[in-house]
C-alpha positions in Angstrom: 12.1 1.3 16.5 14.4 2.6 13.9 16.7 -0.8 14.2 13.1 -2.7 14.2 12.2 -0.9 10.8 15.7 -1.7 9.3 15.7 -5.4 10.6 11.9 -6.2 9.8 10.7 -4.1 6.9 11.7 -3.8 3.3 11.7 -0.1 2.1 12.2 0.6 -1.7 13.0 3.9 -2.7 11.3 5.9 -5.4 13.2 6.5 -8.5 11.1 8.1 -10.1 8.0 11.4 -10.0 6.3 9.8 -13.1 3.7 7.3 -11.5 1.9 8.7 -8.5 1.6 5.5 -6.7 3.0 4.0 -3.5 2.9 0.1 -2.7 2.7 -1.5 0.5 2.6 -5.3 1.1 1.5 -6.7 4.6 1.9 -10.0 3.7 5.3 -10.2 2.0 6.9 -13.1 4.0 7.0 -16.2 6.2 10.2 -15.2 8.1 10.4 -15.8 11.7 12.8 -13.4 13.5 14.6 -13.9 16.6 13.3 -14.6 19.2 10.6 -16.5 17.0 10.6 -19.9 16.2 8.1 -22.4 14.4 6.4 -24.6 16.7 7.1 -28.3 15.3 3.6 -28.5 15.7 3.1 -25.9 13.1 5.6 -27.2 10.4 3.0 -27.6 8.3 1.9 -24.2 8.1 5.2 -23.1 6.4 5.3 -22.2 2.7 1.2 -22.1 2.9 -1.0 -18.9 2.4 -1.7 -19.2 6.3 2.1 -18.0 7.0 2.5 -15.5 4.2 1.1 -14.3 1.2 2.8 -16.5 -1.9 4.3 -14.4 -4.9 3.0 -10.9 -3.6 6.7 -9.3 -2.7 7.8 -10.4 -6.3 5.1 -8.8 -7.6 5.5 -5.6 -5.3 9.4 -5.3 -6.2 8.7 -5.9 -9.8 5.6 -3.6 -10.1 7.8 -1.1 -7.7 10.9 -1.2 -10.6 8.8 -0.9 -13.4 7.0 2.3 -12.3 10.1 3.1 -10.2 8.2 3.9 -7.5 8.7 2.9 -3.7 7.3 0.2 -1.9 7.1 -1.1 1.7 7.5 -4.8 2.5 6.9 -6.8 5.5 9.7 -9.0 6.5 7.8 -11.5 9.5 5.1 -13.7 9.0 1.3 -13.1 9.3 1.4 -15.9 11.6 3.1 -13.7 14.0 0.9 -10.9 14.2 -1.0 -9.6 11.2 -0.7 -6.1 10.0 -3.5 -5.7 7.9 -5.6 -5.8 11.3 -6.3 -3.2 13.9 -4.4 -3.9 17.6 -7.8 -5.1 18.7 -9.0 -7.1 15.9 -10.0 -11.1 17.0 -7.7 -12.5 14.3 -4.8 -10.3 14.9 -3.0 -13.8 16.1 -4.2 -16.4 14.4 -5.4 -19.6 16.2 -6.8 -21.9 14.0 -6.1 -22.6 10.3 -8.2 -24.8 8.3 -9.6 -25.9 11.7 -6.4 -26.9 13.3 -4.9 -25.0 16.4 -2.1 -23.0 15.8 0.1 -23.7 18.6 2.4 -20.6 18.2 -0.2 -18.3 18.7 -2.3 -20.9 21.8 -0.6 -19.0 24.8 0.8 -15.2 24.3 2.3 -14.0 27.5 2.5 -10.0 27.7 6.3 -9.8 27.0 5.6 -11.6 23.9 2.8 -9.8 23.0 4.5 -6.8 23.2 7.4 -7.9 21.2 4.3 -8.9 18.3 3.3 -5.5 18.4 6.7 -4.3 17.8 7.1 -5.9 14.7 3.8 -4.5 13.1 4.3 -1.1 14.4 7.6 -0.9 13.1 5.9 -1.7 9.7 3.3 1.2 9.7 5.4 3.5 11.2 7.8 2.7 7.5 4.9 3.6 5.9 4.2 6.9 7.6 7.7 7.9 7.4 7.5 7.2 3.1 4.2 8.8 2.8 5.7 11.9 4.8 7.7 12.8 1.8 5.9 10.8 -1.1 4.1 12.3 -3.7 2.2 9.4 -4.5 -1.9 10.0 -4.8 -2.8 6.4 -4.4 -1.5 4.0 -1.9 -1.9 0.4 -3.7 -1.9 -2.8 -1.4 -0.6 -6.1 -2.8 -2.1 -9.5 -1.6 -2.3 -12.7 -3.1 -4.8 -15.4 -2.3 -4.8 -19.3 -2.6 -6.4 -20.7 -5.8 -8.6 -23.1 -3.2 -9.4 -21.7 0.1 -10.7 -24.9 2.7 -11.9 -27.1 -0.4 -13.2 -24.5 -2.5 -11.7 -23.2 -6.0 -11.6 -19.6 -7.1 -12.3 -18.7 -10.5 -11.3 -15.4 -10.1 -7.7 -14.2 -11.0 -7.6 -10.4 -9.7 -9.5 -8.9 -7.3 -9.8 -4.9 -6.5 -10.4 -4.3 -3.4 -12.1 -0.9 -2.2 -14.4 0.8 -0.1 -15.2 4.5 -1.4 -12.6 4.3 -4.4 -15.9 2.7 -6.6 -14.8 4.6 -10.1 -11.0 3.7 -9.5 -11.7 0.4 -9.1 -14.1 -0.1 -11.5 -11.5 1.2 -13.9 -9.0 -0.9 -12.9 -11.0 -3.7 -13.4 -11.9 -3.1 -16.9 -8.0 -2.4 -17.8 -7.5 -6.2 -16.5 -10.4 -7.4 -18.3 -9.2 -5.7 -21.5 -6.2 -7.8 -21.0 -8.2 -11.3 -20.6 -8.3 -11.8 -16.7 -10.8 -12.5 -14.8 -11.0 -9.2 -12.6 -13.9 -9.1 -10.0 -14.8 -6.2 -7.7 -14.2 -7.0 -4.1 -13.6 -10.5 -4.7 -12.7 -12.9 -3.1 -12.8 -10.4 0.0 -14.6 -7.2 0.5 -12.8 -3.4 1.4 -16.0 -2.9 2.8 -15.3 -5.0 6.0 -12.3 -3.8 7.5 -10.2 -5.8 5.7 -8.1 -3.4 3.7 -6.7 -1.9 7.5 -3.5 -1.2 6.5 -3.8 0.9 3.6 -7.2 2.2 4.5 -5.4 3.2 8.1 -2.1 5.1 5.6 -4.3 6.6 3.0 -6.6 8.2 5.8 -3.9 9.3 7.5 -1.9 11.0 4.8 -5.0 12.2 2.4 -4.1 9.7 -0.2 -6.5 7.6 -1.9 -6.5 3.7 -0.9 -7.1 0.3 -3.3 -5.7 -3.1 -2.2 -5.0 -5.6 -5.5 -5.4 -9.3 -4.7 -4.0 -11.9 -7.2 -4.4 -15.6 -7.3 -0.9 -17.0 -6.2 -0.8 -19.6 -9.3 -0.3 -16.5 -11.1 1.3 -14.3 -8.5 4.2 -17.2 -8.4 4.4 -17.4 -12.1 7.0 -14.9 -13.6 5.3 -14.7 -17.1 2.0 -14.0 -15.4 3.4 -11.5 -12.8 5.0 -9.6 -15.9 1.3 -9.7 -17.7 -0.1 -8.2 -14.5 2.9 -5.5 -14.5 1.9 -4.6 -18.0 -1.6 -3.7 -17.5 -0.5 -1.7 -14.2 2.1 0.2 -15.7 0.0 1.1 -18.5 -3.3 1.6 -16.6 -1.8 3.2 -13.0 -0.6 6.7 -14.6 -3.3 6.9 -16.9 -5.9 6.7 -14.1 -4.4 8.9 -12.0 -2.5 11.4 -14.5 1.1 10.7 -13.6 
């Protein structure tokens, strides 16, 4: 497991005790680690939101650097296995994208299935190990979403996802809105229907507070927009959490 964690998970160590937050990024990479390969039939998926969350890794690393906090990022494509889903979720291995079959996931044998599970388990083990010693009170998961999903444009720029952390989510939404960003609660996905699996799993296990941030990908991939978002979070998070 240690080798898998080193190869397939990126760990950023905490540098400051000031801000009580730890970051996670479940869909940070579209990397296909050995021995996996993207089949020729799936070449159209490369570089798309089906393979990873565009801009999410950059936002996570830059926010971690700004706050001096720790972060854990995946180093494998969500097409192989989605670490933001439970091991029994029906979309753990995505079979369709935009109505087209994902050849990579049509026929997964037992041995390959176990190799894929090992990737996800290594990611979660790294988070657990980090949280065992990290003073963070909030686990903040960073994601991004496509501006147009299956033909439908999305006006929301920032989504603050939550289940029970209503007050904290509303306060963070207000901070984004004060900065002129279109921020909505539980959009474009809701944190109340199992789509915050990873952050909730670890927050509950380690008795922390969970939130998930969804950033529209045209903003997440633009350095100036990321800097604007980081300024909001850099001010708001320490204030809201008393750090």
